[in-house]
N, C-alpha and C positions, 0 to 999 in steps of 0.2 A: 174393489175399491182396496184390498190388499195389495195387488197389481203394483197399483198407481203411485203406493210407497215405499213400496220395497224399489220401484224403477226411482226413485227422486231420493230417496237414501242413499241409491249407490249413484246416483248420478252426483249429489253431494261428496255423499264421499272421495270417488276417482278426481273434481273439481278440487277438494281438500290435500289430496297426496301431489296433483300440477302443481299448487300453490308454496307447499312446503321442498318441493324439486329444485322452484322457479328461484326460490328463497335463496337457494343455496348455492344457486351457479350464480350469482350476483355477477356484475359487470368487471373485471377484475381491475380496469383503470378508476372504477369509486369508491374502493375500499382507503382508506389514508396508508399512505407509503409510508416506511423510516430511509431518511438518506441513505444510501451505501457509498461504503469511500469509491466503487467501481462508479459510477455515477457521477462522484462529485469534486472528484480528484483528479486530478493532470498533473505530471513529471516531466516541462518545458524543460529545451537543451538540454540532457541526460548525457554524461559522459561517462568509460571509464579510462583510466592513465594506461598504456599499453607496460606490460608488466614480463621479462620471460622466469620470472621463478619468485616464491616468498609470500608480498601484499603487494594491494593494490589499493586505488578505492574513489569510488563513485563518487561523480556529483552533478548537480540540475538543481532546478526550483518547482519543489510541492504547490502547486497551485488549490487552496480548499474553493470551490467555489458551493461550496454548501451554506445553511447557515448559521451552522454549529459548529464549533475546532474540533477537530479531528487531531486525533493522539498518534504517533506512530509510533508504536512498540518493539519492533524488529524487521529486520530483512535478511532474505536467505536468499540464496545463488545456487542452480549447480557449478556456478565454475570455482567454488569455494566450500571446504566444510564447515567455517566459520565465518561469519559475516557479522560486525559489531557496529552499531551508530557510536562515532564520537564526533569530540569537539577540539579545538584547541585551548589550554587553560596555563592562569596564570600557579610558578609553580616555583615562588623564593625565584621571584624575579627572573627565570627561564620559562618560555612557550613549551610544552609540553602537549602532546595528544595524548587523550586516554579517554576510554570508555564513558560514552554520557548515560548518565541513571535521569531514570523519568522518560525518556523519548523525548520527542518531537514533540510539537505542538504547534499545528498549522492551523493558525486564525478565521474564522469566517470571511470568506467573500478574501483572505489576505494569499500572500504568498511565502515561503519560507525555502530561503538558500542553501542550497550544499554546494562550499566552495574550497577548493586548494587553500590553506591559512587558517580555515573555520571549519563548523562542524561537517560531517559529511559520511561517505558509508566505505568504514573500509573491509576490505578480504581476505583471510590470510591462507595462509597451507595452501596456495594455489598448486592444485597438483598437474597445470601444464599452462605452456606461455598462453599469456593473452594476450594476441596481435592486432598489433593496428588494422583496422577496414572488417574490421571481426564485430559482430554484435555480443550482449552477453545478456539473458533475462536474468529479471528478476522477480520476484514474490515481497510487497510492502505489506507488512501485519499494520491494521489500525486498530486502538482498543475501541469495543462497537459498534466497529463499519467494516469488519471482514478483509479481505486479504485482496488487493490489487497487483498486476500483473505489469509486470512495465521491462524494457528492452531497450539496452544503450550500446552506442556504439561504442568501440574503443578508440584510441587517438594517442597519438605521440604528443608528449609532455612534457616542456623541463620547465617552462615558466616558475614555479614556485621551488626547486631545485627539493622534490621534497625524496628522503631516500627509506623513509617507510620500514626504516629498522628494526626490528622486538623488541631495543635496549630503547626508541624513542616513544615507545610507547607506557605511558605509567595505568597500564591496566586495562 
């Protein structure tokens, strides 16, 4: 009888361990997951203005496919040591470009355009020319959603006749 009880205890112990291990290895698709920017945002029609030196800008349309707003707080690129979110603003009756404070909010299931003459991303102190026909990589940082990598085509553009000289920026 002692042998039967020990066998029964051994089987019960093994079963308990098996259930505990199975509980730890649940189906990864069954756990609730927060939206990450990588799966919820796209950057459409993105392009960079070709430039030989100095500075240039990135344009395109951010599209948020999630149920939550996304806050773009920072952009970086190996093409420039300094990259900033910029806006056009009225300064005493004259439109000036300046750093956009507070980031860019992309509404749930909405979009946000980065355009010449409006909000855009500036690349400063270019160490090398950015030539038409090439691509430039970017990392977009979203608050509470992480980093997303995008690549933009470089093209010639004279449309808005922007000069992007340092004096035209309000900071």
